[in-house]
C-alpha positions in Angstrom: -84.2 -103.4 -1.7 -84.1 -100.2 0.4 -80.8 -99.4 -0.3 -81.5 -99.6 -4.2 -84.9 -97.9 -3.6 -82.7 -95.2 -1.3 -80.1 -94.6 -4.3 -82.7 -94.1 -7.0 -84.7 -91.5 -4.9 -81.0 -89.8 -3.7 -80.0 -89.7 -7.6 -82.6 -87.1 -8.7 -82.2 -85.0 -5.6 -78.4 -84.6 -6.5 -79.4 -83.9 -10.2 -81.7 -81.4 -8.5 -79.9 -79.8 -6.4 -76.7 -79.1 -8.5 -79.1 -77.6 -11.3 -80.5 -75.3 -8.2 -77.2 -74.3 -7.7 -76.3 -73.7 -11.2 -79.4 -71.7 -11.7 -78.8 -69.5 -8.4 -75.4 -69.0 -9.7 -76.9 -67.5 -12.7 -79.5 -65.7 -10.8 -76.7 -64.0 -8.6 -74.5 -63.3 -12.0 -75.7 -59.9 -13.4 -75.0 -58.8 -16.9 -71.6 -57.3 -17.3 -73.3 -53.9 -18.5 -75.4 -53.1 -15.9 -75.2 -52.7 -12.2 -77.8 -51.3 -10.0 -77.1 -48.4 -7.6 -78.4 -45.3 -5.9 -77.3 -43.3 -8.6 -76.2 -44.4 -12.4 -73.3 -43.7 -14.5 -73.4 -44.3 -18.1 -70.9 -46.0 -20.4 -70.4 -45.6 -23.8 -67.8 -48.3 -25.3 -66.6 -49.0 -28.5 -66.1 -52.8 -27.4 -67.1 -54.0 -31.2 -66.6 -51.9 -34.5 -68.3 -52.1 -37.6 -66.1 -51.0 -40.4 -68.4 -50.0 -42.9 -72.2 -49.2 -43.2 -74.0 -50.3 -46.2 -76.8 -49.0 -47.9 -80.0 -49.5 -46.3 -83.4 -47.9 -47.1 -84.9 -47.8 -43.6 -84.0 -47.1 -40.2 -82.6 -49.7 -38.3 -80.1 -51.0 -35.3 -76.7 -52.8 -35.5 -76.2 -56.0 -33.8 -72.8 -55.1 -32.4 -72.0 -58.5 -31.1 -71.3 -59.8 -34.7 -69.2 -57.3 -35.6 -65.2 -57.0 -35.4 -64.4 -57.2 -31.3 -61.6 -54.8 -29.8 -59.8 -56.3 -27.2 -58.2 -52.8 -26.1 -62.0 -51.4 -25.7 -63.2 -54.4 -23.8 -60.3 -53.8 -21.2 -61.6 -50.1 -21.0 -64.7 -51.4 -20.5 -63.7 -53.6 -17.3 -62.0 -50.6 -16.1 -65.4 -48.8 -15.6 -67.0 -51.9 -13.9 -63.6 -52.1 -11.6 -63.9 -48.3 -10.8 -67.3 -48.2 -10.2 -67.1 -51.4 -7.8 -63.6 -50.2 -6.3 -65.8 -47.0 -5.1 -68.7 -48.8 -3.9 -66.2 -50.5 -1.3 -64.5 -47.2 -0.5 -65.6 -45.6 3.0 -64.1 -42.1 2.2 -65.7 -41.6 -0.6 -69.6 -41.4 -1.3 -70.1 -43.5 2.1 -73.8 -45.4 1.9 -74.2 -44.2 -1.3 -73.5 -47.2 -4.2 -73.0 -46.0 -7.5 -74.3 -48.2 -10.6 -74.0 -48.3 -14.3 -75.6 -48.6 -17.5 -73.1 -49.6 -20.1 -73.9 -49.7 -23.8 -71.5 -51.2 -27.0 -71.3 -48.3 -29.3 -69.9 -50.3 -32.2 -71.2 -47.5 -35.1 -71.6 -43.9 -35.4 -74.9 -44.0 -37.2 -76.8 -47.5 -36.1 -76.0 -47.6 -32.8 -78.7 -44.7 -31.0 -81.0 -47.4 -29.0 -78.1 -47.3 -26.1 -78.0 -43.4 -26.2 -81.5 -42.9 -26.0 -81.5 -45.5 -23.0 -79.5 -43.0 -21.3 -81.5 -40.0 -21.8 -84.9 -41.5 -21.3 -87.4 -41.8 -18.0 -89.2 -45.3 -17.7 -88.6 -45.8 -21.4 -89.6 -42.5 -22.3 -87.8 -38.6 -23.4 -89.7 -35.8 -21.8 -88.6 -32.2 -21.8 -86.5 -30.8 -19.4 -87.8 -28.9 -16.1 -87.3 -28.1 -12.9 -89.2 -30.3 -11.2 -89.4 -33.6 -13.5 -92.0 -35.8 -12.5 -90.2 -38.8 -13.0 -86.5 -38.2 -12.0 -83.5 -40.6 -13.4 -80.8 -42.0 -11.6 -78.4 -41.0 -14.5 -76.2 -38.3 -13.3 -73.1 -38.4 -16.2 -71.9 -40.4 -19.2 -68.5 -41.9 -19.5 -67.3 -42.0 -22.9 -67.7 -42.1 -25.9 -63.8 -43.0 -27.0 -63.4 -41.8 -30.7 -64.2 -38.6 -31.9 -66.5 -39.1 -34.3 -68.5 -41.1 -32.0 -68.5 -37.9 -29.8 -69.6 -35.7 -32.6 -73.2 -37.9 -32.9 -73.7 -38.7 -29.4 -72.5 -35.4 -27.3 -75.6 -33.3 -29.1 -78.5 -35.3 -27.8 -76.6 -34.8 -23.9 -75.6 -31.5 -24.2 -79.2 -30.1 -24.8 -80.0 -30.7 -20.3 -76.3 -30.1 -19.7 -75.8 -33.7 -19.1 -72.2 -34.2 -18.0 -70.1 -36.2 -20.7 -66.8 -37.0 -19.7 -64.8 -38.7 -22.4 -61.8 -40.9 -22.0 -60.3 -40.6 -25.6 -62.3 -37.6 -27.6 -59.0 -36.0 -28.6 -60.7 -33.6 -31.3 -59.6 -29.7 -30.6 -63.2 -28.9 -31.5 -64.7 -30.3 -28.1 -62.6 -27.5 -26.3 -65.2 -25.0 -28.1 -67.6 -24.7 -24.9 -70.5 -22.8 -27.3 -71.1 -26.3 -28.9 -70.1 -28.4 -26.2 -70.7 -26.5 -23.1 -71.0 -30.0 -20.5 -68.4 -32.0 -22.2 -65.1 -32.6 -20.4 -61.9 -35.4 -21.3 -59.5 -37.0 -18.9 -57.1 -37.2 -22.2 -55.0 -34.0 -23.8 -56.8 -32.7 -27.0 -54.9 -33.0 -30.2 -53.0 -30.0 -29.8 -50.8 -32.1 -27.0 -49.8 -35.1 -29.1 -48.9 -32.7 -32.2 -47.0 -30.8 -30.1 -44.8 -33.4 -29.2 -44.6 -34.9 -32.6 -43.2 -31.5 -34.3 -40.8 -31.1 -31.5 -39.3 -34.7 -32.0 -39.2 -33.8 -35.6 -37.4 -30.8 -35.2 -35.2 -32.3 -32.7 -33.9 -34.9 -35.3 -33.6 -32.0 -37.9 -36.1 -33.6 -40.5 -37.8 -31.3 -42.4 -39.3 -33.4 -45.3 -42.3 -35.7 -43.7 -45.6 -37.3 -44.6 -48.4 -37.1 -42.7 -50.9 -40.1 -42.7 -54.3 -39.6 -40.9 -57.5 -41.1 -40.9 -60.1 -39.7 -42.9 -62.4 -38.6 -40.3 -63.3 -36.0 -37.9 -60.2 -36.8 -35.4 -57.7 -37.9 -38.4 -58.4 -34.4 -40.1 -58.8 -32.2 -36.9 -54.7 -33.7 -36.6 -53.9 -33.0 -39.9 -55.2 -29.4 -39.4 -53.5 -28.6 -36.2 -50.0 -29.8 -37.9 -50.0 -27.9 -40.8 -51.1 -24.7 -38.6 -47.8 -25.6 -35.9 -45.4 -26.1 -38.8 -45.8 -22.7 -40.3 -43.1 -21.0 -38.4 -41.0 -24.1 -38.4 -38.6 -25.8 -41.1 -41.0 -28.8 -41.3 -42.6 -29.3 -44.9 -45.2 -31.7 -45.2 -44.4 -33.3 -48.4 -47.6 -35.7 -48.8 -50.3 -36.5 -46.8 -53.2 -38.7 -47.1 -56.4 -39.6 -45.5 -56.5 -43.1 -44.8 -59.5 -45.5 -45.0 -61.0 -48.7 -46.1 -60.6 -48.0 -49.6 -57.2 -46.6 -49.4 -54.6 -47.9 -52.1 -51.6 -48.7 -50.0 -49.3 -49.5 -52.6 -50.1 -46.4 -54.8 -49.7 -44.1 -51.6 -46.1 -45.9 -51.1 -45.1 -45.4 -54.4 -45.9 -41.8 -54.0 -43.9 -41.3 -50.8 -41.2 -43.4 -52.4 -41.0 -41.1 -55.6 -40.7 -38.1 -53.0 -38.0 -39.4 -50.9 -39.4 -39.0 -47.8 -37.9 -41.3 -44.9 -40.3 -39.7 -42.0 -43.8 -40.8 -41.6 -46.2 -39.5 -39.1 -49.1 -41.8 -38.5 -51.9 -40.0 -36.9 -54.2 -42.6 -37.2 -56.3 -44.8 -34.6 -54.7 -48.5 -34.0 -56.7 -50.5 -36.1 -55.8 -48.1 -39.3 -52.0 -47.9 -37.7 -52.3 -51.9 -38.1 -53.2 -52.2 -41.3 -51.0 -49.5 -42.9 -48.1 -51.1 -41.0 -49.1 -54.5 -42.0 -49.2 -53.4 -45.7 -46.0 -51.7 -45.2 -44.4 -54.8 -44.6 -46.4 -57.0 -47.4 -44.9 -54.4 -49.6 -41.5 -54.7 -48.7 -41.1 -50.7 -47.8 -38.2 -50.5 -46.1 -35.8 -47.7 -43.9 -38.3 -45.4 -42.9 -38.8 -43.4 -39.8 -42.4 -43.9 -38.5 -43.8 -41.7 -35.8 -46.7 -43.4 -33.8 -49.1 -41.6 -32.3 -50.5 -42.9 -28.9 -53.2 -44.6 -30.1 -50.8 -47.2 -31.5 -47.6 -46.6 -29.9 -48.0 -49.4 -27.2 -49.1 -52.1 -29.6 -48.6 -55.3 -28.3 -48.4 -57.2 -31.7 -46.8 -55.4 -34.1 -43.8 -55.2 -32.8 -43.4 -58.3 -32.6 -43.7 -59.4 -35.9 -40.4 -60.8 -37.9 -41.3 -58.5 -40.9 -41.2 -54.8 -38.8 -37.4 -55.3 -38.5 -37.6 -54.3 -42.1 -39.6 -51.2 -42.4 -37.1 -49.2 -40.3 -37.3 -47.5 -37.2 -40.7 -46.7 -35.0 -40.6 -44.1 -32.7 -44.1 -43.0 -30.7 -45.9 -40.6 -28.7 -47.6 -42.7 -25.7 -49.3 -42.0 -22.5 -47.7 -42.7 -19.3 -48.8 -46.3 -18.2 -50.0 -46.0 -15.0 -50.4 -49.4 -13.0 -54.0 -49.7 -11.3 -53.6 -51.6 -8.3 -56.4 -54.5 -8.0 -57.3 -54.2 -11.6 -55.6 -57.8 -12.7 -57.3 -59.7 -9.7 -60.5 -58.4 -10.6 -60.3 -59.6 -14.2 -59.3 -63.0 -12.7 -62.0 -62.9 -10.6 -64.6 -61.6 -13.0 -63.5 -64.2 -15.7 -63.6 -67.4 -13.2 -67.5 -66.8 -12.5 -69.7 -68.6 -14.6 -71.8 -66.1 -17.0 -75.1 -66.8 -17.7 -76.5 -64.3 -20.4 -79.8 -62.7 -18.5 -82.7 -62.2 -21.5 -84.4 -59.5 -19.6 -81.2 -57.7 -18.7 -79.4 -57.9 -22.6 -82.7 -57.2 -24.5 -80.8 -54.2 -26.0 -78.5 -55.2 -28.9 -75.7 -52.7 -27.9 -75.6 -54.9 -24.4 -74.2 -58.5 -25.3 -70.8 -58.9 -25.5 -70.3 -62.6 -27.0 -67.1 -62.3 -25.8 -67.3 -65.4 -23.1 -64.3 -67.3 -24.7 -61.9 -64.9 -23.5 -59.3 -65.7 -20.7 -57.7 -63.2 -18.1 -54.5 -63.3 -19.7 -55.8 -62.0 -22.8 -57.6 -58.8 -20.9 -54.4 -58.3 -18.7 -51.9 -58.6 -21.7 -53.1 -56.1 -24.1 -52.5 -52.2 -25.0 -53.0 -50.4 -21.5 -53.4 -47.1 -23.2 -56.4 -44.8 -22.1 -57.0 -47.2 -19.0 -55.9 -44.4 -16.8 -58.1 -41.9 -18.9 -61.0 -44.3 -18.1 -60.5 -44.8 -14.4 -59.9 -41.0 -13.7 -63.1 -40.3 -15.7 -65.2 -42.8 -13.4 -63.4 -41.1 -10.1 -64.2 -37.4 -11.4 -67.7 -38.2 -11.6 -67.7 -40.0 -8.1 -65.9 -36.8 -6.5 -68.4 -34.5 -8.2 -71.4 -36.3 -6.8 -69.6 -36.4 -3.2 -69.8 -32.6 -3.4 -73.0 -32.3 -4.7 -74.6 -35.0 -2.0 -72.3 -32.5 0.7 -70.7 -36.4 1.7 -68.7 -36.5 5.4 -66.7 -38.7 6.5 -69.7 -41.8 7.2 -72.6 -40.2 5.1 -74.2 -38.2 2.4 -77.2 -36.0 2.9 -79.9 -38.3 1.0 -82.5 -35.4 0.8 -80.8 -33.2 -1.8 -82.2 -33.8 -5.5 -79.1 -34.7 -7.8 -79.4 -33.2 -11.6 -77.1 -34.0 -13.9 -76.2 -30.2 -14.3 -75.4 -29.9 -10.7 -73.3 -32.9 -11.1 -71.5 -30.9 -13.8 -71.0 -27.6 -11.8 -68.8 -29.8 -9.7 -67.0 -31.5 -12.3 -65.8 -28.5 -13.8 -64.1 -27.6 -10.0 -62.5 -31.3 -10.0 -59.4 -31.0 -7.9 -58.2 -34.3 -6.6 -55.4 -36.6 -6.7 -55.7 -40.4 -8.0 -52.6 -42.5 -7.9 -50.5 -39.8 -7.3 -51.9 -37.8 -10.6 -53.7 -34.3 -10.5 -57.0 -34.5 -11.5 -58.2 -31.1 -13.0 -60.2 -29.5 -15.9 -59.6 -26.2 -17.3 -62.2 -23.7 -18.6 -62.2 -25.8 -21.9 -63.0 -29.2 -20.2 -59.7 -30.5 -21.0 -56.8 -31.8 -18.3 -54.8 -29.4 -16.7 -51.9 -31.4 -16.2 -49.8 -34.4 -17.8 -47.1 -35.5 -19.7 -46.8 -37.8 -22.8 -43.7 -40.6 -23.1 -41.4 -40.8 -25.8 -41.1 -44.2 -26.6 -39.1 -46.4 -29.1 -39.8 -50.2 -30.7 -36.5 -51.9 -29.7 -35.6 -55.0 -31.1 -37.2 -57.2 -28.3 -40.4 -56.2 -29.6 -41.3 -53.6 -26.6 -42.0 -50.1 -26.6 -38.7 -48.4 -24.7 -39.3 -45.3 -23.3 -36.5 -42.9 -24.3 -37.9 -39.7 -23.2 -40.4 -37.2 -22.3 -42.8 -34.2 -22.7 -44.0 -32.7 -19.4 -46.7 -30.0 -20.1 -47.3 -28.5 -16.5 -46.3 -26.8 -14.6 -43.7 -25.8 -17.0 -42.8 -27.4 -20.6 -39.7 -29.8 -20.2 -39.0 -32.1 -23.4 -36.0 -34.4 -23.3 -34.9 -37.5 -25.5 -32.4 -40.0 -25.3 -31.4 -40.5 -28.6 -28.4 -42.6 -27.7 -30.8 -45.7 -27.0 -32.6 -45.8 -30.4 -31.3 -48.2 -32.6 -31.8 -46.8 -35.8 -32.3 -48.8 -39.3 -28.9 -46.7 -40.4 -26.5 -48.6 -37.9 -26.0 -45.3 -35.5 -26.8 -42.5 -37.4 -29.8 -40.4 -37.4 -31.5 -40.8 -40.6 -31.6 -37.6 -42.6 -35.2 -36.5 -44.1 -34.6 -33.4 -46.2 -35.9 -32.2 -50.0 -32.9 -30.3 -50.3 -29.2 -30.4 -48.3 -28.4 -27.5 -46.2 -26.8 -24.9 -48.0 -22.8 -23.9 -47.1 -22.1 -21.2 -44.9 -22.8 -17.8 -46.6 -25.2 -19.0 -49.2 -28.9 -17.9 -49.3 -31.9 -20.8 -49.8 -34.1 -20.1 -53.0 -37.3 -21.6 -52.6 -37.9 -23.9 -55.7 -41.6 -25.0 -56.2 -44.2 -24.6 -53.6 -42.2 -26.2 -50.4 -40.2 -23.9 -48.8 -37.9 -26.8 -47.7 -36.8 -27.4 -51.5 -34.3 -24.8 -52.6 -31.6 -24.3 -54.4 -28.3 -22.3 -53.0 -27.1 -18.9 -53.9 -24.1 -17.0 -52.4 -24.5 -13.7 -50.7 -23.1 -10.5 -52.6 -20.7 -7.9 -51.5 -22.1 -6.0 -49.1 -24.9 -8.3 -47.5 -24.5 -11.1 -45.0 -26.7 -13.9 -44.3 -28.5 -15.2 -40.7 -29.6 -18.5 -41.1 -31.4 -18.8 -37.9 -33.5 -15.7 -38.2 -34.3 -15.7 -42.1 -32.2 -18.3 -44.4 -34.1 -17.1 -47.6 -32.7 -13.8 -47.5 -29.6 -11.8 -47.7 -29.7 -8.9 -45.5 -28.0 -5.4 -46.7 -25.1 -4.2 -44.4 -25.9 -1.0 -42.7 -23.8 2.2 -45.0 -21.2 2.1 -42.2 -20.3 -1.5 -42.7 -18.7 -3.9 -45.0 -18.8 -7.9 -46.3 -17.1 -9.9 -48.1 -19.1 -12.3 -50.3 -20.5 -15.1 -48.8 -20.4 -13.6 -45.1 -22.3 -14.2 -42.1 -22.0 -10.7 -40.8 -20.8 -7.5 -41.6 -17.8 -5.7 -40.5 -17.3 -1.8 -39.1 -16.1 0.0 -42.5 -13.0 2.4 -42.0 -13.8 6.0 -42.1 -11.4 7.7 -44.5 -10.7 11.6 -45.0 -8.2 13.9 -45.4 -6.6 15.2 -42.3 -4.7 18.9 -41.9 -1.8 17.0 -40.8 -1.7 14.9 -44.3 1.6 15.8 -45.9 -0.1 16.5 -49.3 -2.4 18.8 -47.6 0.4 20.5 -46.0 2.2 21.2 -49.0 -1.4 22.4 -50.7 -2.0 24.6 -47.8 1.6 26.3 -48.2 1.3 26.1 -51.8 -2.3 28.3 -51.0 -0.5 30.6 -48.3 2.3 31.3 -51.3 -0.2 32.3 -53.7 -1.4 35.0 -51.3 2.1 36.2 -50.6 2.8 36.3 -54.2 0.1 37.9 -55.2 0.8 40.6 -52.5 3.8 41.3 -53.7 2.8 41.0 -57.3 0.0 44.3 -56.4 2.9 46.0 -54.2 5.0 45.7 -57.5 2.1 47.1 -59.9 1.7 49.6 -57.1 5.0 51.0 -57.5 5.0 50.7 -61.3 1.3 51.7 -61.8 1.8 54.3 -64.7 4.2 51.9 -66.5 3.2 51.1 -70.1 3.4 47.2 -68.9 1.5 47.4 -66.1 -1.2 49.7 -67.9 -1.2 47.0 -71.1 -1.9 44.5 -68.3 -5.2 45.9 -67.3 -4.1 48.7 -65.0 -6.8 49.0 -62.1 -8.0 45.8 -63.1 -4.6 43.7 -62.3 -5.3 45.0 -58.5 -8.9 43.1 -59.1 -7.7 39.9 -60.6 -4.9 39.6 -57.8 -7.2 40.2 -55.2 -9.7 37.5 -56.6 -6.9 35.0 -56.8 -6.3 35.1 -53.3 -9.8 35.1 -52.4 -10.1 31.9 -54.5 -7.5 30.4 -52.6 -9.7 30.4 -49.7 -11.4 27.4 -50.8 -8.1 24.9 -50.5 -7.8 24.9 -47.2 -11.3 23.5 -46.7 -10.9 20.2 -48.8 -8.9 18.9 -45.5 -10.6 17.8 -42.3 -14.1 16.1 -41.6 -16.4 17.7 -43.9 -19.5 19.9 -42.6 -21.9 21.9 -43.8 -20.2 25.0 -43.5 -16.9 23.5 -45.0 -18.8 21.8 -48.1 -20.1 25.3 -48.7 -16.8 27.1 -48.5 -15.1 24.6 -50.5 -17.1 25.7 -53.5 -18.7 29.0 -53.4 -15.0 31.1 -52.8 -13.9 29.6 -55.8 -17.0 29.4 -57.7 -17.6 33.5 -57.0 -14.2 34.9 -57.3 -12.9 32.6 -60.0 -16.2 34.2 -61.8 -14.7 37.5 -61.8 -11.1 36.9 -62.6 -12.5 35.0 -66.2 -14.6 37.9 -66.5 -12.0 40.1 -66.2 -9.7 38.3 -68.7 -12.5 38.2 -71.1 -12.7 42.0 -70.8 -8.7 42.2 -71.2 -8.9 39.8 -74.2 -11.8 41.6 -76.0 -10.1 44.9 -75.4 -7.0 43.9 -77.1 -8.8 42.5 -80.0 -10.7 45.9 -80.4 -8.1 47.8 -79.9 -6.1 46.4 -83.0 -9.0 45.1 -85.0 -12.2 46.1 -84.4 -11.4 49.9 -83.8 -10.9 50.7 -87.1 -13.9 48.5 -88.6 -16.3 49.5 -85.9 -15.6 53.0 -84.4 -19.1 53.7 -82.7 -19.0 50.4 -81.0 -15.4 51.3 -79.6 -16.7 54.6 -78.7 -19.4 53.3 -76.8 -17.7 50.8 -74.7 -14.8 53.5 -74.0 -17.9 56.2 -72.9 -19.7 53.8 -70.6 -16.7 51.8 -69.4 -18.3 48.7 -70.4 -15.2 46.2 -69.3 -16.7 47.2 -65.9 -20.2 46.6 -66.4 -19.3 42.9 -67.9 -17.4 42.5 -64.4 -20.1 43.4 -62.3 -23.0 41.8 -64.5 -20.6 38.4 -64.2 -20.1 39.1 -60.4 -24.0 39.9 -59.9 -25.2 36.8 -61.9 -22.9 34.4 -60.4 -23.7 35.7 -56.6 -27.2 35.1 -57.5 -27.1 31.6 -59.1 -25.2 30.5 -55.9 -27.7 31.7 -53.6 -30.5 30.6 -55.3 -28.7 27.1 -56.1 -27.6 27.0 -52.2 -31.0 27.8 -50.7 -32.4 25.0 -52.5 -29.9 22.2 -52.3 -26.8 23.5 -50.5 -23.6 21.1 -50.4 -23.4 19.0 -47.4 -21.4 15.8 -46.2 -21.8 12.9 -47.8 -20.6 9.3 -47.5 -19.3 7.2 -50.5 -20.1 4.0 -49.7 -20.0 2.4 -53.4 -16.5 2.5 -54.7 -14.9 1.3 -52.0 -16.7 -1.5 -49.7 -14.7 -1.7 -46.9 -14.0 2.1 -46.4 -16.4 5.2 -46.2 -15.0 8.1 -48.0 -16.4 11.2 -46.2 -17.2 13.6 -49.2 -19.0 16.7 -49.8 -22.3 16.2 -51.9 -23.1 18.6 -54.7 -26.5 18.9 -56.2 -25.9 19.2 -59.8 -28.7 21.0 -60.4 -28.3 23.4 -57.9 -24.6 24.0 -59.2 -24.9 23.7 -63.0 -25.8 27.4 -63.7 -22.8 28.4 -61.9 -20.6 25.9 -64.0 -22.5 26.7 -67.2 -21.6 30.4 -66.6 -17.9 29.8 -65.5 -17.6 27.5 -68.7 -19.1 30.4 -71.1 -17.0 32.7 -70.0 -13.7 30.5 -70.2 -15.2 29.7 -73.8 -15.3 33.6 -74.8 -11.9 34.5 -73.1 -10.3 31.7 -75.7 -12.3 33.0 -78.2 -11.4 36.4 -77.9 -7.7 35.8 -76.8 -7.0 33.2 -79.9 -8.4 36.2 -82.2 -5.3 37.7 -80.9 -2.6 35.1 -81.6 -0.9 37.3 -84.3 -0.3 40.5 -82.2 3.5 41.6 -81.7 5.8 39.2 -80.7 6.5 41.0 -77.5 2.8 42.2 -76.9 1.6 38.7 -75.4 -1.0 39.6 -73.6 -3.3 37.6 -75.9 -1.1 34.7 -75.9 -0.7 34.6 -72.4 -4.2 34.4 -71.8 -4.4 31.5 -74.3 -1.7 29.8 -72.9 -3.4 29.9 -69.5 -6.7 29.0 -70.6 -5.2 25.9 -72.3 -3.4 25.1 -68.9 -6.7 25.5 -67.0 -8.8 23.3 -69.5 -5.7 20.8 -69.4 -6.1 20.7 -65.6 -9.7 20.3 -65.4 -9.7 17.5 -67.9 -7.0 15.6 -66.1 -9.4 16.1 -62.7 -12.4 14.9 -64.6 -10.7 11.8 -65.8 -9.1 11.1 -62.4 -12.6 11.5 -60.8 -14.1 8.8 -63.1 -11.5 6.1 -61.9 -10.9 6.7 -58.5 -12.6 8.0 -55.9 -10.5 7.4 -52.7 -9.9 10.2 -50.1 -7.1 11.4 -52.0 -9.5 12.8 -54.6 -10.0 15.9 -52.3 -6.2 16.4 -52.7 -6.4 16.4 -56.6 -9.1 18.6 -56.3 -7.2 21.0 -54.3 -4.6 20.8 -56.2 -6.6 21.6 -59.3 -8.1 24.7 -57.5 -4.6 25.5 -57.0 -3.1 24.9 -60.5 -6.2 27.0 -62.1 -4.9 30.1 -59.7 -1.3 29.3 -60.8 -2.0 29.2 -64.0 -3.1 32.8 -63.9 -0.4 33.9 -61.6 2.5 32.4 -63.5 1.8 32.7 -67.2 -0.2 36.0 -67.0 1.8 38.6 -64.3 5.0 36.7 -64.0 6.2 37.4 -67.3 5.3 41.2 -66.7 7.0 41.3 -63.2 9.7 39.6 -65.3 9.9 42.8 -67.8 9.4 45.5 -65.1 12.6 44.5 -62.6 15.0 43.0 -65.7 13.9 44.1 -68.5 13.1 48.1 -67.7 14.0 49.1 -71.2 11.2 47.4 -72.7 8.6 49.5 -70.0 8.7 53.0 -71.7 6.2 54.7 -73.7 8.5 54.8 -76.9 8.9 51.0 -77.0 5.5 50.5 -76.9 4.8 52.8 -79.4 7.3 51.3 -81.8 5.7 48.2 -81.4 2.2 49.4 -82.3 3.2 51.4 -85.4 5.5 48.5 -86.8 2.0 46.3 -86.2 -0.4 48.7 -87.9 1.9 48.8 -91.1 2.1 45.0 -91.2 -1.6 44.9 -91.2 -1.7 47.9 -93.7 0.6 46.1 -96.2 
């Protein structure tokens, strides 16, 4: 009876004891979102995700615990808790100071603000900031948010009072602008860094034709803008771009990518968007592509293990280095092994309910570790800043210091400590100063295999071991170009708006292409260089001119010397026989003037050889133009006198008498000489002949020549042509003179030779511009001089020497009388 009574009494006691034990454990178990401490750190994590914001007619907060759960964010949430616990157990960092936290689930950028307002409130009230506020909050900094869009909506509320915000995931480059975000810092690099790595990967494999897919939000659009700016001076073309959201038509998008034959797709999206994209690609049977993953999803644990993933092609990625955090796994197993009881008072805010009690420690430990170290280092950065503000020593901190958030911010900016062998520092923009990215490849085992790296600090170091990549093309690097590379020597001609789409055109003669500098234009060679069609460089031209030692030049100069000797001999012969009828009829004193001018004209011949200079170019033309004018003027006068004597004297006696009285012949010669001299002085003053390099006719040679100003020399040529025409007219009028009295016929023949010589030269000049054109020109000048010497003076010399009987006064009078009788009959 007693035993039965005792058993009935002990059973309720045991039950009560069990209940008390469980109740005591629940009382001891605090909420995962809150921890009391001397100072509090706020935490903002997107443990849940609200995919869309339905239309609302009144403001309301969302129940985050009912939304899509993100396991990787929950891991980061636990990392903050672990870091705070580790700091509280440390004897070196914040000794005798306890840190607490107040963490909120920020699942929507528009409907999760109760938690943010709780962070900036004091005793559930928000008061204007002052130097000595009556109620001082324990909150000293906030870790988070994760996404750029959430950060854009949250940080303005915290920036007003310079409340430190240390984000572990917001990568938009806009946050580097301190004018708008003065108290913002982050432990991840801005989008500029992963974009730099992605561009270097694309350049390394020589891909030029890529698609860029990004989230249609602040984060994705910032990445797109940075990518466009970065590829401006490269050969990369963004063939296609699409901003992805919940309403994206993946079938239509992939159809456009296939239509443009794009083989490389850059996926600059969050993890959830990337998963939806890759799954759609597998469902739509998109094959043989190269996918470049961002660090947000490159270490995804689920996608690489899917069977269909092998069909889509090759996946490369940019990832943050995985930093093992000692003790974290033990913390997760210990935390999950404890009974979890919801405390109504502590979980009164809808953004502090996890609804994740069914998770196993293995789920948390095995999930994608990306962004784990940024969370860990963000908490430690705040702790080190507080350590400096409190002037902590080895054993204790100064508890008399009132800590304001802006004081923590000032020390945060000066952070300089080492955490797990990594340096933690911030630059003037609040971005980390050092770091690196790993380059990974999704291998056949379903793992992200490290194949390279990109170091930012202290110097840029980029490396890829491409031999470890198993391409879908069975060993060869896939090709993604709009147009194949042009052959050597061909220039690109852009087709359409993309510089990567082009046709190939061969570079013509005298141009070359430097593909490394500018593949879109042919570069002209210098005047001293030449190149064949399709050249990649220029060759030095061969400089050509006729030296004085040239055999042709020597012969012509000897001919000019012989001309001078012959004119001198003729002059002596004429001087000895000056009073004879032959010399008198040939012109008398005018003969010596003609012979002297012929000798002076020969000076020009010597300056057609050797390297041209300004003086040689002038002397090449000046003596010939000036003194040959005198020669022609003399012959004009001589032919006119012959015609006048036999034909005009009888019909125009007054004209004949005036001509004889005023020595008309010398007036004409003087006028011609003076006119030509003035023309030459004026013409050469405005545009003298000067050295000229002929580079058009012969691409491999430079012909050294003299450039003649056509306008400046046209007057001299016209005067010479006019005198030649008049001379020919007058001499032709005397063609029926006595047969043995042949001055007019001789002059006519000389002029015909002169005209024929320069016609031949002009024809040759039109067909040939090589160096020997100067030899031909000198020969034409010499021929012009010899035509008068040989065919006008030599016949008279022959009569004087070998036919003296014809050189008598009686002989000439008989000829004139016979001719006069013939005319009168």
